[in-house]
N, C-alpha and C positions, 0 to 999 in steps of 0.2 A: 675437595677432600671431605669425606663423610665424618660425622660427629665421633663415631667410635674410633676411627683411624686417627683423628686429631687428638682425642683424649689419650689414646695409647702413646702417641708421640710425646705429648706434654708430660705424662707421668714418667715415661722412660727417660726423657731428657733431664727432668728434675732429679730423679734418683741417681742417674749416672753422674750428674754434677756433684751431688752429695757424696757419692762413693769416691770420686776422684779427689775431692777436697780433703778427705779424711784418711790419708795414708801416712800418718805420723809415727806409727809404732810398729816395729817388726814383729812384735809378739801378738799383734792383732791382725786377724784375717778379715778382709773386707769381702762380703758376699753380696752379689747383686743377682736377683732372680727376676727375670722378665719373661713371663709366660703369656704371650700375646694370643695364644689359642684359647686359653681358659680365662684370660684377663686377670691374672694374679701378679702383683708386682711387689718386690720386697728388697730393701737395702738393710743390711745389718753388719755390725762388727762383732766378730767372735773372738774372745780372748779375755785377758785379765785386766785390761786397762779401762774397764767400764763397759757399759752396755748402751749401744745406739741401735735403734731399730725403727723403721717406718714400713708400714704394710698397707697397700692399696688393693682394692678390687674395682673393676669397672663392671657394673651390671645395670641393666634396664636404663641405659643411657646416662647413668650417674657415676661419678667417681666417689667411691666409699673409702674414707680414711679409717682403717680398722684399728691401727695401732700407731702410736707415735711416742717412742721412748727417747726423745731428743729435746733439746731446747730450741729447735727450729720450728717454724710455722709453715709446713708444706701446703696447707690449705690456702693461706694467704698468697704464697708464691704462685699457686695455680690460678688464683683470681687475677693476679698481675699478668700472668701469661695470656689470659683471655677466657678462662673458664667462668661462666656465670656462677655466682655463689649458690644459687638454687640447684645447681648440678653437682655440688659437692655435699656429700652426706658424712657427718661425723659419726661413723659407726662405733667409735670408741666411747660415745656418749649414749646413755640410756635413751630409748625412744622418746620418753616423756620430756626429756631435757632438750632435745634437738630444736624445739620451737623457740627456745630462748637464745639460740646461737644466731650468728649472722649467715648461716648456711641453710641448705635444704633440710627437709624433715624426712624424706624418703619417697 
């Protein structure tokens, strides 16, 4: 399995698990967006019970965590799954701050 296919699978599985774990309120709609053609992946809850959102892109062989509005650590979960930390970019951090994280810089 090539790297892109593997990363698509890892991100899809992670977000699908998050979405299926979070179905506690009928007033909250769980949305899961998995665009494997353009490599955009998003899980979000829409409603009045709070805001949960995680958004990833896969580009240039790296997984970019663009937004995380949860108390979860999806980057750490991806490392546990087998993604090398240098292949995870915290796009939600300013470029000059990324060198101080445990992950890639771009």
